[in-house]
GUMAR-879506 format. One record per residue (C-alpha): residue in one letter; z, y, x; residue number from 1. Coordinates in steps of 0.1 Angstrom, whole numbers, plus 5000, padded with zeros to 4 digits. Example, Ala and Ser with C-alpha at 12.3 -4.5 7.8 and 13.67 -1.06 7.14 Angstrom:
<pts>
rest a; Z 5078; Y 4955; X 5123; nr 1 .
rest s; Z 5071; Y 4989; X 5137; nr 2 .
</pts>
This chain:
<pts>
rest m; Z 5198; Y 4472; X 5111; nr 1 .
rest a; Z 5225; Y 4494; X 5093; nr 2 .
rest r; Z 5207; Y 4525; X 5106; nr 3 .
rest l; Z 5173; Y 4514; X 5096; nr 4 .
rest l; Z 5183; Y 4505; X 5062; nr 5 .
rest g; Z 5200; Y 4540; X 5059; nr 6 .
rest v; Z 5168; Y 4557; X 5068; nr 7 .
rest t; Z 5148; Y 4536; X 5044; nr 8 .
rest v; Z 5172; Y 4547; X 5016; nr 9 .
rest l; Z 5169; Y 4583; X 5028; nr 10 .
rest l; Z 5130; Y 4580; X 5026; nr 11 .
rest c; Z 5131; Y 4563; X 4991; nr 12 .
rest m; Z 5154; Y 4593; X 4981; nr 13 .
rest a; Z 5129; Y 4620; X 4994; nr 14 .
rest d; Z 5102; Y 4603; X 4976; nr 15 .
rest a; Z 5122; Y 4603; X 4943; nr 16 .
rest l; Z 5129; Y 4641; X 4946; nr 17 .
rest h; Z 5095; Y 4650; X 4955; nr 18 .
rest a; Z 5082; Y 4631; X 4925; nr 19 .
rest f; Z 5110; Y 4647; X 4903; nr 20 .
rest a; Z 5101; Y 4681; X 4917; nr 21 .
rest i; Z 5064; Y 4676; X 4905; nr 22 .
rest e; Z 5074; Y 4662; X 4873; nr 23 .
rest e; Z 5098; Y 4692; X 4867; nr 24 .
rest k; Z 5069; Y 4717; X 4874; nr 25 .
rest d; Z 5049; Y 4698; X 4851; nr 26 .
rest d; Z 5073; Y 4702; X 4824; nr 27 .
rest i; Z 5074; Y 4740; X 4827; nr 28 .
rest f; Z 5038; Y 4739; X 4813; nr 29 .
rest k; Z 5048; Y 4716; X 4785; nr 30 .
rest r; Z 5078; Y 4736; X 4775; nr 31 .
rest t; Z 5061; Y 4769; X 4778; nr 32 .
rest a; Z 5035; Y 4771; X 4749; nr 33 .
rest c; Z 5005; Y 4797; X 4752; nr 34 .
rest p; Z 5004; Y 4821; X 4727; nr 35 .
rest a; Z 4982; Y 4820; X 4698; nr 36 .
rest f; Z 4971; Y 4857; X 4704; nr 37 .
rest l; Z 4966; Y 4866; X 4738; nr 38 .
rest l; Z 4990; Y 4891; X 4750; nr 39 .
rest f; Z 4985; Y 4912; X 4783; nr 40 .
rest e; Z 5019; Y 4916; X 4803; nr 41 .
rest n; Z 5021; Y 4948; X 4821; nr 42 .
rest a; Z 5029; Y 4950; X 4858; nr 43 .
rest a; Z 5027; Y 4979; X 4882; nr 44 .
rest y; Z 5025; Y 4981; X 4920; nr 45 .
rest l; Z 5018; Y 5006; X 4945; nr 46 .
rest a; Z 4986; Y 5007; X 4967; nr 47 .
rest d; Z 4983; Y 4984; X 4997; nr 48 .
rest m; Z 5007; Y 4959; X 4981; nr 49 .
rest t; Z 5002; Y 4922; X 4978; nr 50 .
rest f; Z 5009; Y 4910; X 4944; nr 51 .
rest e; Z 5009; Y 4876; X 4927; nr 52 .
rest l; Z 5001; Y 4868; X 4892; nr 53 .
rest p; Z 5013; Y 4834; X 4880; nr 54 .
rest c; Z 4997; Y 4816; X 4852; nr 55 .
rest n; Z 5026; Y 4810; X 4831; nr 56 .
rest c; Z 5010; Y 4788; X 4803; nr 57 .
rest k; Z 4982; Y 4763; X 4804; nr 58 .
rest p; Z 4976; Y 4729; X 4786; nr 59 .
rest e; Z 4987; Y 4700; X 4804; nr 60 .
rest e; Z 4953; Y 4682; X 4810; nr 61 .
rest v; Z 4939; Y 4715; X 4826; nr 62 .
rest t; Z 4942; Y 4707; X 4865; nr 63 .
rest s; Z 4924; Y 4739; X 4877; nr 64 .
rest v; Z 4922; Y 4773; X 4864; nr 65 .
rest v; Z 4898; Y 4801; X 4867; nr 66 .
rest w; Z 4909; Y 4840; X 4869; nr 67 .
rest y; Z 4887; Y 4866; X 4852; nr 68 .
rest f; Z 4891; Y 4903; X 4857; nr 69 .
rest q; Z 4881; Y 4930; X 4836; nr 70 .
rest k; Z 4883; Y 4969; X 4841; nr 71 .
rest d; Z 4887; Y 4976; X 4806; nr 72 .
rest e; Z 4891; Y 4954; X 4774; nr 73 .
rest g; Z 4861; Y 4943; X 4758; nr 74 .
rest s; Z 4840; Y 4952; X 4790; nr 75 .
rest h; Z 4808; Y 4930; X 4793; nr 76 .
rest q; Z 4810; Y 4934; X 4832; nr 77 .
rest t; Z 4837; Y 4905; X 4840; nr 78 .
rest t; Z 4845; Y 4893; X 4875; nr 79 .
rest v; Z 4850; Y 4856; X 4877; nr 80 .
rest l; Z 4874; Y 4842; X 4904; nr 81 .
rest t; Z 4874; Y 4806; X 4911; nr 82 .
rest d; Z 4884; Y 4784; X 4942; nr 83 .
rest f; Z 4864; Y 4753; X 4931; nr 84 .
rest a; Z 4846; Y 4756; X 4967; nr 85 .
rest g; Z 4869; Y 4775; X 4984; nr 86 .
rest t; Z 4881; Y 4810; X 4972; nr 87 .
rest m; Z 4849; Y 4828; X 4963; nr 88 .
rest v; Z 4840; Y 4856; X 4939; nr 89 .
rest v; Z 4814; Y 4857; X 4912; nr 90 .
rest d; Z 4804; Y 4889; X 4897; nr 91 .
rest s; Z 4784; Y 4888; X 4867; nr 92 .
rest g; Z 4772; Y 4923; X 4872; nr 93 .
rest h; Z 4759; Y 4919; X 4906; nr 94 .
rest i; Z 4767; Y 4893; X 4936; nr 95 .
rest h; Z 4777; Y 4908; X 4968; nr 96 .
rest v; Z 4784; Y 4883; X 4993; nr 97 .
rest g; Z 4808; Y 4891; X 5022; nr 98 .
rest s; Z 4823; Y 4921; X 5003; nr 99 .
rest d; Z 4860; Y 4932; X 5009; nr 100 .
rest v; Z 4872; Y 4920; X 4976; nr 101 .
rest l; Z 4861; Y 4883; X 4987; nr 102 .
rest k; Z 4887; Y 4884; X 5015; nr 103 .
rest r; Z 4916; Y 4900; X 4994; nr 104 .
rest f; Z 4917; Y 4871; X 4964; nr 105 .
rest s; Z 4934; Y 4839; X 4966; nr 106 .
rest i; Z 4943; Y 4811; X 4941; nr 107 .
rest r; Z 4971; Y 4789; X 4951; nr 108 .
rest m; Z 4990; Y 4766; X 4927; nr 109 .
rest f; Z 4974; Y 4783; X 4895; nr 110 .
rest s; Z 4986; Y 4818; X 4910; nr 111 .
rest l; Z 4964; Y 4845; X 4914; nr 112 .
rest i; Z 4968; Y 4867; X 4948; nr 113 .
rest v; Z 4957; Y 4900; X 4953; nr 114 .
rest f; Z 4962; Y 4909; X 4990; nr 115 .
rest r; Z 4963; Y 4948; X 4998; nr 116 .
rest a; Z 4953; Y 4959; X 4962; nr 117 .
rest q; Z 4937; Y 4993; X 4958; nr 118 .
rest a; Z 4937; Y 5016; X 4927; nr 119 .
rest g; Z 4903; Y 5004; X 4918; nr 120 .
rest d; Z 4919; Y 4967; X 4913; nr 121 .
rest s; Z 4937; Y 4981; X 4881; nr 122 .
rest g; Z 4924; Y 4963; X 4850; nr 123 .
rest l; Z 4931; Y 4930; X 4830; nr 124 .
rest y; Z 4937; Y 4897; X 4847; nr 125 .
rest l; Z 4932; Y 4866; X 4825; nr 126 .
rest c; Z 4941; Y 4832; X 4833; nr 127 .
rest g; Z 4915; Y 4805; X 4818; nr 128 .
rest t; Z 4890; Y 4778; X 4823; nr 129 .
rest k; Z 4854; Y 4777; X 4832; nr 130 .
rest k; Z 4844; Y 4773; X 4799; nr 131 .
rest g; Z 4860; Y 4805; X 4788; nr 132 .
rest d; Z 4892; Y 4796; X 4774; nr 133 .
rest f; Z 4920; Y 4821; X 4780; nr 134 .
rest f; Z 4958; Y 4813; X 4783; nr 135 .
rest y; Z 4975; Y 4843; X 4798; nr 136 .
rest g; Z 4967; Y 4877; X 4804; nr 137 .
rest y; Z 4983; Y 4907; X 4827; nr 138 .
rest d; Z 4975; Y 4943; X 4825; nr 139 .
rest v; Z 4979; Y 4954; X 4862; nr 140 .
rest d; Z 4985; Y 4991; X 4872; nr 141 .
rest v; Z 4979; Y 4997; X 4909; nr 142 .
rest q; Z 4989; Y 5034; X 4916; nr 143 .
rest p; Z 4975; Y 5053; X 4944; nr 144 .
rest t; Z 4993; Y 5067; X 4976; nr 145 .
rest k; Z 4969; Y 5093; X 4982; nr 146 .
rest r; Z 4990; Y 5119; X 4963; nr 147 .
rest i; Z 5022; Y 5105; X 4964; nr 148 .
rest t; Z 5055; Y 5128; X 4962; nr 149 .
rest v; Z 5079; Y 5126; X 4991; nr 150 .
rest a; Z 5117; Y 5137; X 4991; nr 151 .
rest f; Z 5140; Y 5136; X 5016; nr 152 .
rest v; Z 5177; Y 5132; X 5006; nr 153 .
rest d; Z 5191; Y 5145; X 5040; nr 154 .
rest r; Z 5174; Y 5179; X 5031; nr 155 .
rest g; Z 5187; Y 5182; X 4997; nr 156 .
rest q; Z 5154; Y 5175; X 4983; nr 157 .
rest h; Z 5154; Y 5155; X 4945; nr 158 .
rest a; Z 5128; Y 5134; X 4927; nr 159 .
rest q; Z 5105; Y 5147; X 4901; nr 160 .
rest k; Z 5120; Y 5158; X 4868; nr 161 .
rest d; Z 5110; Y 5138; X 4836; nr 162 .
rest y; Z 5080; Y 5152; X 4820; nr 163 .
rest t; Z 5085; Y 5153; X 4780; nr 164 .
rest r; Z 5061; Y 5158; X 4753; nr 165 .
rest k; Z 5063; Y 5153; X 4714; nr 166 .
rest v; Z 5046; Y 5120; X 4715; nr 167 .
rest f; Z 5053; Y 5108; X 4750; nr 168 .
rest s; Z 5076; Y 5114; X 4779; nr 169 .
rest l; Z 5070; Y 5104; X 4817; nr 170 .
rest f; Z 5093; Y 5095; X 4841; nr 171 .
rest t; Z 5100; Y 5074; X 4873; nr 172 .
rest t; Z 5112; Y 5040; X 4878; nr 173 .
rest f; Z 5126; Y 5033; X 4912; nr 174 .
rest w; Z 5129; Y 5000; X 4930; nr 175 .
rest d; Z 5159; Y 4991; X 4952; nr 176 .
rest w; Z 5164; Y 5007; X 4986; nr 177 .
rest t; Z 5151; Y 4992; X 5015; nr 178 .
rest k; Z 5170; Y 4977; X 5044; nr 179 .
rest c; Z 5178; Y 5001; X 5071; nr 180 .
rest d; Z 5147; Y 5000; X 5093; nr 181 .
rest r; Z 5168; Y 5003; X 5125; nr 182 .
rest c; Z 5199; Y 4988; X 5140; nr 183 .
rest g; Z 5225; Y 5002; X 5162; nr 184 .
rest v; Z 5209; Y 5038; X 5159; nr 185 .
rest r; Z 5201; Y 5060; X 5132; nr 186 .
rest g; Z 5175; Y 5046; X 5108; nr 187 .
rest e; Z 5161; Y 5054; X 5076; nr 188 .
rest q; Z 5157; Y 5039; X 5041; nr 189 .
rest r; Z 5129; Y 5041; X 5018; nr 190 .
rest r; Z 5128; Y 5039; X 4979; nr 191 .
rest i; Z 5094; Y 5035; X 4959; nr 192 .
rest g; Z 5094; Y 5050; X 4924; nr 193 .
rest l; Z 5064; Y 5044; X 4899; nr 194 .
rest c; Z 5052; Y 5065; X 4871; nr 195 .
rest y; Z 5061; Y 5053; X 4837; nr 196 .
rest v; Z 5054; Y 5066; X 4800; nr 197 .
rest r; Z 5077; Y 5061; X 4771; nr 198 .
rest s; Z 5061; Y 5062; X 4737; nr 199 .
rest s; Z 5063; Y 5047; X 4703; nr 200 .
rest q; Z 5023; Y 5049; X 4700; nr 201 .
rest l; Z 5017; Y 5021; X 4727; nr 202 .
rest h; Z 4990; Y 4994; X 4720; nr 203 .
rest p; Z 5009; Y 4963; X 4705; nr 204 .
rest r; Z 4990; Y 4938; X 4722; nr 205 .
rest y; Z 5002; Y 4948; X 4755; nr 206 .
rest r; Z 5036; Y 4934; X 4763; nr 207 .
rest t; Z 5063; Y 4952; X 4782; nr 208 .
rest a; Z 5095; Y 4941; X 4797; nr 209 .
rest v; Z 5113; Y 4972; X 4778; nr 210 .
rest p; Z 5101; Y 4982; X 4743; nr 211 .
rest n; Z 5079; Y 5013; X 4743; nr 212 .
rest v; Z 5077; Y 5017; X 4778; nr 213 .
rest t; Z 5048; Y 5009; X 4801; nr 214 .
rest s; Z 5034; Y 5021; X 4834; nr 215 .
rest c; Z 5014; Y 5050; X 4833; nr 216 .
rest g; Z 4981; Y 5036; X 4841; nr 217 .
rest s; Z 4984; Y 5007; X 4817; nr 218 .
rest k; Z 4958; Y 5001; X 4793; nr 219 .
rest a; Z 4985; Y 5002; X 4763; nr 220 .
rest v; Z 4985; Y 5041; X 4768; nr 221 .
rest p; Z 4962; Y 5057; X 4740; nr 222 .
rest a; Z 4935; Y 5077; X 4753; nr 223 .
rest l; Z 4949; Y 5106; X 4732; nr 224 .
rest f; Z 4974; Y 5112; X 4758; nr 225 .
rest h; Z 4948; Y 5125; X 4783; nr 226 .
rest h; Z 4957; Y 5100; X 4814; nr 227 .
rest p; Z 4993; Y 5109; X 4818; nr 228 .
rest g; Z 4991; Y 5092; X 4854; nr 229 .
rest r; Z 4973; Y 5123; X 4863; nr 230 .
rest l; Z 5004; Y 5145; X 4854; nr 231 .
rest r; Z 5028; Y 5127; X 4874; nr 232 .
rest r; Z 5027; Y 5108; X 4908; nr 233 .
rest p; Z 5043; Y 5079; X 4924; nr 234 .
rest e; Z 5073; Y 5088; X 4945; nr 235 .
rest v; Z 5091; Y 5077; X 4977; nr 236 .
rest v; Z 5125; Y 5089; X 4984; nr 237 .
rest i; Z 5137; Y 5087; X 5021; nr 238 .
rest r; Z 5174; Y 5089; X 5035; nr 239 .
rest s; Z 5193; Y 5084; X 5067; nr 240 .
rest c; Z 5212; Y 5048; X 5075; nr 241 .
rest l; Z 5232; Y 5034; X 5101; nr 242 .
rest t; Z 5235; Y 4996; X 5105; nr 243 .
rest p; Z 5250; Y 4976; X 5131; nr 244 .
rest c; Z 5228; Y 4950; X 5150; nr 245 .
rest l; Z 5237; Y 4914; X 5144; nr 246 .
rest k; Z 5255; Y 4899; X 5177; nr 247 .
rest e; Z 5237; Y 4879; X 5200; nr 248 .
rest e; Z 5247; Y 4853; X 5223; nr 249 .
rest v; Z 5261; Y 4867; X 5255; nr 250 .
rest p; Z 5253; Y 4849; X 5290; nr 251 .
rest e; Z 5281; Y 4837; X 5310; nr 252 .
rest e; Z 5296; Y 4861; X 5333; nr 253 .
rest g; Z 5280; Y 4846; X 5365; nr 254 .
rest v; Z 5244; Y 4846; X 5350; nr 255 .
rest r; Z 5250; Y 4881; X 5338; nr 256 .
rest a; Z 5258; Y 4892; X 5372; nr 257 .
rest i; Z 5229; Y 4877; X 5387; nr 258 .
rest s; Z 5205; Y 4895; X 5361; nr 259 .
rest n; Z 5220; Y 4928; X 5365; nr 260 .
rest i; Z 5216; Y 4925; X 5406; nr 261 .
rest i; Z 5180; Y 4913; X 5399; nr 262 .
rest s; Z 5173; Y 4943; X 5375; nr 263 .
rest k; Z 5188; Y 4969; X 5399; nr 264 .
rest l; Z 5167; Y 4953; X 5428; nr 265 .
rest g; Z 5134; Y 4957; X 5408; nr 266 .
rest q; Z 5142; Y 4992; X 5400; nr 267 .
rest k; Z 5120; Y 4988; X 5366; nr 268 .
rest p; Z 5131; Y 5001; X 5332; nr 269 .
rest w; Z 5147; Y 4979; X 5307; nr 270 .
rest q; Z 5123; Y 4966; X 5281; nr 271 .
rest p; Z 5134; Y 4947; X 5250; nr 272 .
rest p; Z 5125; Y 4910; X 5253; nr 273 .
rest i; Z 5100; Y 4912; X 5223; nr 274 .
rest p; Z 5062; Y 4900; X 5222; nr 275 .
rest t; Z 5039; Y 4930; X 5238; nr 276 .
rest q; Z 5006; Y 4933; X 5234; nr 277 .
rest l; Z 4982; Y 4953; X 5258; nr 278 .
rest h; Z 4953; Y 4974; X 5244; nr 279 .
rest k; Z 4930; Y 4997; X 5262; nr 280 .
rest h; Z 4917; Y 5024; X 5239; nr 281 .
rest p; Z 4889; Y 5052; X 5246; nr 282 .
rest a; Z 4900; Y 5088; X 5245; nr 283 .
rest g; Z 4888; Y 5107; X 5217; nr 284 .
rest s; Z 4887; Y 5081; X 5191; nr 285 .
rest g; Z 4910; Y 5071; X 5162; nr 286 .
rest l; Z 4936; Y 5042; X 5163; nr 287 .
rest v; Z 4958; Y 5025; X 5138; nr 288 .
rest i; Z 4987; Y 5002; X 5149; nr 289 .
rest a; Z 5001; Y 4978; X 5121; nr 290 .
rest c; Z 5035; Y 4958; X 5127; nr 291 .
rest p; Z 5032; Y 4922; X 5128; nr 292 .
rest r; Z 5039; Y 4904; X 5093; nr 293 .
rest a; Z 5051; Y 4936; X 5078; nr 294 .
rest r; Z 5041; Y 4947; X 5044; nr 295 .
rest p; Z 5042; Y 4980; X 5026; nr 296 .
rest e; Z 5075; Y 4973; X 5007; nr 297 .
rest h; Z 5091; Y 4963; X 5038; nr 298 .
rest a; Z 5114; Y 4986; X 5059; nr 299 .
rest v; Z 5094; Y 4994; X 5090; nr 300 .
rest a; Z 5099; Y 5018; X 5118; nr 301 .
rest w; Z 5080; Y 5030; X 5150; nr 302 .
rest d; Z 5091; Y 5044; X 5183; nr 303 .
rest k; Z 5073; Y 5056; X 5215; nr 304 .
rest g; Z 5095; Y 5042; X 5243; nr 305 .
rest s; Z 5129; Y 5058; X 5236; nr 306 .
rest v; Z 5115; Y 5086; X 5211; nr 307 .
rest r; Z 5121; Y 5078; X 5174; nr 308 .
rest l; Z 5092; Y 5084; X 5153; nr 309 .
rest y; Z 5111; Y 5093; X 5121; nr 310 .
rest r; Z 5095; Y 5096; X 5086; nr 311 .
rest s; Z 5111; Y 5130; X 5084; nr 312 .
rest h; Z 5088; Y 5143; X 5110; nr 313 .
rest y; Z 5060; Y 5118; X 5110; nr 314 .
rest l; Z 5053; Y 5107; X 5076; nr 315 .
rest l; Z 5017; Y 5112; X 5062; nr 316 .
rest g; Z 5016; Y 5145; X 5041; nr 317 .
rest v; Z 5046; Y 5162; X 5059; nr 318 .
rest n; Z 5026; Y 5183; X 5078; nr 319 .
rest r; Z 4988; Y 5186; X 5071; nr 320 .
rest s; Z 4978; Y 5193; X 5110; nr 321 .
rest m; Z 4995; Y 5160; X 5118; nr 322 .
rest r; Z 4975; Y 5138; X 5146; nr 323 .
rest i; Z 5003; Y 5112; X 5149; nr 324 .
rest f; Z 5016; Y 5099; X 5114; nr 325 .
rest i; Z 5029; Y 5069; X 5095; nr 326 .
rest d; Z 5012; Y 5064; X 5062; nr 327 .
rest h; Z 5027; Y 5047; X 5030; nr 328 .
rest g; Z 5015; Y 5012; X 5043; nr 329 .
rest n; Z 5038; Y 5014; X 5072; nr 330 .
rest h; Z 5010; Y 5018; X 5097; nr 331 .
rest l; Z 5009; Y 5042; X 5128; nr 332 .
rest h; Z 4978; Y 5065; X 5131; nr 333 .
rest i; Z 4968; Y 5083; X 5162; nr 334 .
rest l; Z 4939; Y 5106; X 5157; nr 335 .
rest r; Z 4918; Y 5117; X 5187; nr 336 .
rest v; Z 4936; Y 5096; X 5213; nr 337 .
rest r; Z 4946; Y 5116; X 5244; nr 338 .
rest l; Z 4957; Y 5107; X 5278; nr 339 .
rest s; Z 4992; Y 5117; X 5265; nr 340 .
rest d; Z 4995; Y 5090; X 5242; nr 341 .
rest r; Z 4997; Y 5063; X 5266; nr 342 .
rest g; Z 5027; Y 5043; X 5267; nr 343 .
rest t; Z 5046; Y 5015; X 5248; nr 344 .
rest y; Z 5049; Y 5018; X 5213; nr 345 .
rest y; Z 5076; Y 4994; X 5195; nr 346 .
rest c; Z 5079; Y 4981; X 5159; nr 347 .
rest w; Z 5109; Y 4975; X 5138; nr 348 .
rest r; Z 5109; Y 4951; X 5108; nr 349 .
rest e; Z 5136; Y 4950; X 5085; nr 350 .
rest g; Z 5162; Y 4963; X 5109; nr 351 .
rest e; Z 5150; Y 4942; X 5138; nr 352 .
rest l; Z 5127; Y 4950; X 5168; nr 353 .
rest v; Z 5099; Y 4926; X 5165; nr 354 .
rest a; Z 5070; Y 4938; X 5187; nr 355 .
rest g; Z 5055; Y 4962; X 5215; nr 356 .
rest f; Z 5023; Y 4976; X 5219; nr 357 .
rest r; Z 5012; Y 4990; X 5254; nr 358 .
rest l; Z 4985; Y 5014; X 5248; nr 359 .
rest s; Z 4964; Y 5026; X 5281; nr 360 .
rest i; Z 4938; Y 5052; X 5277; nr 361 .
rest s; Z 4904; Y 5050; X 5289; nr 362 .
rest y; Z 4871; Y 5075; X 5293; nr 363 .
rest e; Z 4837; Y 5065; X 5284; nr 364 .
rest s; Z 4809; Y 5084; X 5306; nr 365 .
rest q; Z 4785; Y 5083; X 5275; nr 366 .
rest r; Z 4795; Y 5076; X 5242; nr 367 .
rest k; Z 4771; Y 5078; X 5210; nr 368 .
rest r; Z 4785; Y 5096; X 5182; nr 369 .
rest t; Z 4779; Y 5084; X 5146; nr 370 .
rest l; Z 4784; Y 5098; X 5114; nr 371 .
rest d; Z 4814; Y 5080; X 5107; nr 372 .
rest d; Z 4834; Y 5091; X 5138; nr 373 .
rest p; Z 4865; Y 5114; X 5126; nr 374 .
rest e; Z 4852; Y 5139; X 5154; nr 375 .
rest t; Z 4817; Y 5142; X 5140; nr 376 .
rest m; Z 4830; Y 5143; X 5102; nr 377 .
rest y; Z 4854; Y 5173; X 5114; nr 378 .
rest a; Z 4825; Y 5191; X 5131; nr 379 .
rest i; Z 4802; Y 5189; X 5102; nr 380 .
rest k; Z 4831; Y 5201; X 5078; nr 381 .
rest t; Z 4839; Y 5231; X 5101; nr 382 .
rest i; Z 4800; Y 5242; X 5103; nr 383 .
rest l; Z 4796; Y 5237; X 5066; nr 384 .
rest t; Z 4830; Y 5254; X 5057; nr 385 .
rest s; Z 4820; Y 5284; X 5083; nr 386 .
rest y; Z 4784; Y 5288; X 5066; nr 387 .
rest v; Z 4800; Y 5290; X 5031; nr 388 .
rest l; Z 4823; Y 5315; X 5040; nr 389 .
rest i; Z 4795; Y 5335; X 5060; nr 390 .
rest t; Z 4773; Y 5334; X 5030; nr 391 .
rest i; Z 4799; Y 5347; X 5006; nr 392 .
rest i; Z 4808; Y 5374; X 5029; nr 393 .
rest f; Z 4772; Y 5383; X 5033; nr 394 .
rest l; Z 4763; Y 5383; X 4995; nr 395 .
rest g; Z 4796; Y 5400; X 4990; nr 396 .
rest i; Z 4785; Y 5430; X 5013; nr 397 .
rest h; Z 4750; Y 5431; X 4995; nr 398 .
rest l; Z 4767; Y 5432; X 4962; nr 399 .
rest c; Z 4790; Y 5460; X 4972; nr 400 .
rest r; Z 4760; Y 5479; X 4987; nr 401 .
rest c; Z 4739; Y 5473; X 4955; nr 402 .
rest c; Z 4769; Y 5485; X 4931; nr 403 .
rest r; Z 4774; Y 5515; X 4951; nr 404 .
rest q; Z 4736; Y 5524; X 4949; nr 405 .
rest l; Z 4736; Y 5520; X 4913; nr 406 .
rest f; Z 4770; Y 5540; X 4907; nr 407 .
rest w; Z 4755; Y 5569; X 4928; nr 408 .
rest l; Z 4723; Y 5566; X 4910; nr 409 .
rest f; Z 4736; Y 5566; X 4875; nr 410 .
rest s; Z 4761; Y 5596; X 4885; nr 411 .
rest g; Z 4729; Y 5618; X 4896; nr 412 .
rest q; Z 4711; Y 5608; X 4863; nr 413 .
rest v; Z 4743; Y 5621; X 4843; nr 414 .
rest l; Z 4744; Y 5656; X 4866; nr 415 .
rest q; Z 4706; Y 5661; X 4860; nr 416 .
rest s; Z 4711; Y 5655; X 4823; nr 417 .
rest c; Z 4739; Y 5681; X 4821; nr 418 .
</pts>
């Protein structure tokens, strides 16, 4: 009876705490007054990242919000994001059902979540109502990774120097170092840096954390600066690290001896006790492997068996002729898969070995080529480049012959006149 009474008291306390938490969340909106003049808060991210925009203020009577997206301030084309009937997107310009943007937006507890944002998602995001009343706004700058600058500390490389002009200066703001992506062996750490601009001529309607400082792709940057983001790229700095692994529970001596005997009798190589996925892939086509539950800002590493695929050799952009590389979103790419690529690929996340990917290669007797195949695009590009070069050489030879004939003709006429 006493135990039952104690459980009842605990349940009542849990209900009271839950009600207090809800009331406390509601009080946040009561205490936070919406500005009389709508301002836009600056936020910068790297492409392929997932970010969340909270609606920091709203009237107490508003129970659901609508998010609006504009590419530029005052644009007549506005994308309306709402979750009245599930998450859906309504584009005022044109409605495209089943587009990629439909799968990348979500509204949860008045906050807008954008999954794997791209550079085209940069713009103004406004929190409001269906009637068009706006409460809060964001100036989002998604900086692309296509031309990102990479520096390796172990090689003595340094980040970009500040770019200074009369009315503005460009610099890089770095995030904290990630965790070591491996444990027990040599690993690597990354540090992401985004482009920022400092100027006293920024638009006053855009709010920044530091006065007169905003991201390079912000709408607060005047147009007369000629797009400073093109003058400076995002950066990523990589260095080596070594971190010990967390101690695991060691089995008893008898159990460990039996497992050693069984492993010796089986004569099989040791494999880590992690989930392993089997995949059969056709030879000649491309393959992209993603680490489970990993995001671009996480510390992720890849191994092929016992071979470490370090970013110092396999990062995208280190070598233009790379067939196997790791992109800045932590995905492993294999172009034109070969028989030698078969094996088990291991994924590390935040310094812990989390998954395996066992790859086997198959050959297709007849495979129809399409224009989207990397091999077809490469062949077309090679043929067109060769044709252009041959045309340039052909025209150059004929131009030289014509110039030579004109020279001799002009020389003959001069001699006859003399």
